[in-house]
C-alpha positions in Angstrom: 1.8 -20.4 12.7 2.4 -21.6 9.2 3.4 -19.2 6.5 0.2 -19.7 4.6 -1.8 -18.5 7.5 0.1 -15.2 7.8 -1.5 -12.1 6.3 0.3 -9.7 4.1 -0.1 -7.0 6.7 1.3 -9.2 9.5 4.4 -9.9 7.4 4.7 -6.3 6.3 4.7 -5.1 9.9 7.3 -7.7 10.9 9.4 -6.4 8.0 9.0 -2.7 9.0 10.0 -3.5 12.6 13.1 -5.4 11.3 13.9 -2.6 8.8 13.3 0.4 11.0 14.7 -1.1 14.2 13.1 -0.9 17.6 9.7 0.6 17.0 6.5 1.4 18.8 3.1 0.7 17.2 2.8 4.5 16.9 6.1 4.6 14.9 4.9 1.9 12.6 1.5 3.7 12.1 3.2 7.0 11.4 5.6 5.4 8.9 2.7 3.7 7.1 0.5 6.8 7.2 3.3 8.9 5.6 3.6 6.5 2.7 2.2 7.5 -0.6 0.6 4.0 -0.8 -2.9 3.4 0.5 -2.5 -0.3 0.4 -2.1 -0.8 4.1 -4.4 0.2 7.0 -2.4 2.2 9.5 -5.3 2.5 11.9 -4.7 2.1 15.6 -7.3 -0.6 15.6 -5.3 -2.6 13.1 -1.7 -2.1 14.2 -1.7 -2.1 18.0 -3.6 -5.5 18.3 -1.6 -7.0 15.4 1.7 -6.2 17.1 0.6 -7.6 20.4 -0.6 -10.8 18.6 2.8 -11.1 16.8 4.5 -10.8 20.2 2.2 -13.4 21.7 3.2 -15.7 18.8 6.9 -15.1 19.3 7.6 -13.1 16.2 8.1 -9.8 17.9 9.3 -9.0 21.4 8.7 -5.8 23.3 9.9 -3.9 26.3 8.6 -0.9 28.1 10.3 2.4 27.4 9.7 5.8 29.0 8.2 8.3 26.7 7.6 11.6 28.5 5.2 10.8 31.4 4.0 7.7 29.7 5.5 4.3 29.0 5.3 2.8 25.6 6.0 -0.6 24.2 9.0 -0.8 21.9 9.1 -3.9 19.6 12.0 -5.7 17.9 11.9 -8.7 15.6 12.8 -12.1 17.1 14.7 -14.8 15.3 11.4 -16.6 14.6 10.0 -13.3 13.2 13.0 -13.0 10.9 12.4 -16.6 9.7 8.7 -15.7 9.1 9.7 -12.6 7.2 12.2 -14.5 5.0 9.6 -17.2 4.3 7.1 -14.5 3.3 9.6 -12.8 1.0 10.2 -16.1 -0.7 11.0 -17.9 -2.9 8.7 -19.5 -3.7 6.5 -16.5 -4.6 2.9 -17.2 -4.1 0.3 -16.2 -6.7 -1.0 -13.5 -4.4 2.5 -11.9 -4.3 2.6 -11.5 -8.1 -0.6 -10.0 -9.2 -2.0 -6.9 -10.8 -1.4 -3.9 -8.4 -4.2 -2.7 -6.2 -5.6 0.4 -8.0 -8.9 1.9 -6.9 -8.6 4.5 -9.8 -8.6 1.6 -12.3 -11.6 0.1 -10.6 -13.6 3.3 -10.9 -12.5 3.8 -14.5 -14.0 0.5 -15.4 -17.4 2.1 -15.1 -16.8 5.4 -16.8 -19.5 4.5 -19.3 -22.1 5.2 -16.6 -21.1 8.9 -16.7 -22.1 11.6 -19.1 -19.4 12.9 -21.5 -19.0 16.0 -19.4 -18.8 13.9 -16.2 -16.1 11.8 -17.8 -14.1 14.9 -18.8 -14.3 16.1 -15.2 -13.3 12.7 -13.9 -10.3 12.5 -16.2 -9.2 16.0 -15.1 -9.6 15.0 -11.4 -7.7 11.8 -12.0 -4.8 13.7 -13.6 -4.8 16.2 -10.7 -4.8 13.3 -8.2 -1.8 11.7 -10.0 0.0 15.0 -9.9 -0.6 15.1 -6.1 0.6 11.5 -5.8 3.8 12.4 -7.6 4.4 15.2 -5.1 3.8 12.7 -2.3 6.2 10.2 -3.8 8.9 12.9 -4.2 8.3 14.1 -0.6 8.6 10.5 0.6 11.9 10.1 -1.2 13.2 13.3 0.3 12.1 12.5 3.8 12.9 8.8 3.9 16.5 8.1 2.7 16.9 4.6 4.1 20.4 3.1 4.2 18.9 -0.1 2.8 19.2 0.1 -1.0 16.2 -2.2 -1.5 13.9 0.1 0.6 15.2 3.1 -1.3 14.4 1.4 -4.6 10.7 1.3 -3.7 10.5 5.0 -4.7 11.6 4.0 -8.2 8.8 1.4 -8.4 6.3 4.1 -7.3 7.6 6.5 -10.0 7.4 3.8 -12.7 3.9 2.8 -11.6 2.9 6.5 -11.7 4.2 6.8 -15.3 2.3 3.7 -16.4 -0.9 5.0 -14.8 -0.5 8.3 -16.6 0.0 6.5 -19.9 -3.0 4.3 -19.2 -5.1 7.4 -18.2 -4.1 9.2 -21.5 -5.5 6.3 -23.4 -8.9 6.4 -21.7 -10.5 9.3 -23.7 -10.7 7.0 -26.7 -12.5 4.4 -24.7 -15.1 7.0 -23.6 -16.6 6.9 -27.2 -17.9 3.4 -26.6 -21.7 3.1 -26.7 -23.5 3.5 -23.4 -25.2 0.5 -21.8 -28.7 0.8 -20.4 -29.3 0.1 -16.7 -30.6 -3.4 -17.6 -27.3 -4.2 -19.1 -28.4 -4.4 -22.7 -26.3 -2.4 -25.0 -27.5 0.0 -27.6 -24.5 -0.4 -29.8 -26.2 -1.8 -32.8 
């Protein structure tokens, strides 16, 4: 399948299998679920069929391995999978690879004007507390996942810098909360 037809999740999973080594879908799900990032779906309904499809397409291969009383499929990256991973990494870098980061907090903040001043204060306090919790998760991830790959290890640094930028951005929001409220019809009462 051409590179343009590959989803970010497909290529990310191929990359995880390459990076982590022989892995079951459960291993991939557990790794993604433990991550402080909520960008990827780690649901069984997403990962198991995706990995089977990547195997059918020749990008992963699997073999049965005993696991207690049950057998499980252990996947590795094929040469075609590695080529697909390298093409996805780039260059060239596609516009969807270089974009504003996914941030549901920012999406919600866009509409803070719909809240009362007291609700906005509570929202800001909750957002700060959530960022504190995220910082704890990033630190725990760094402690628990010391990959030998320096590029994977550097991802924690990116998360830490992103967190600092989000805190700075959040600190600037109270000034924006003084903007005039808009009515439900969309007309402003700012004049």
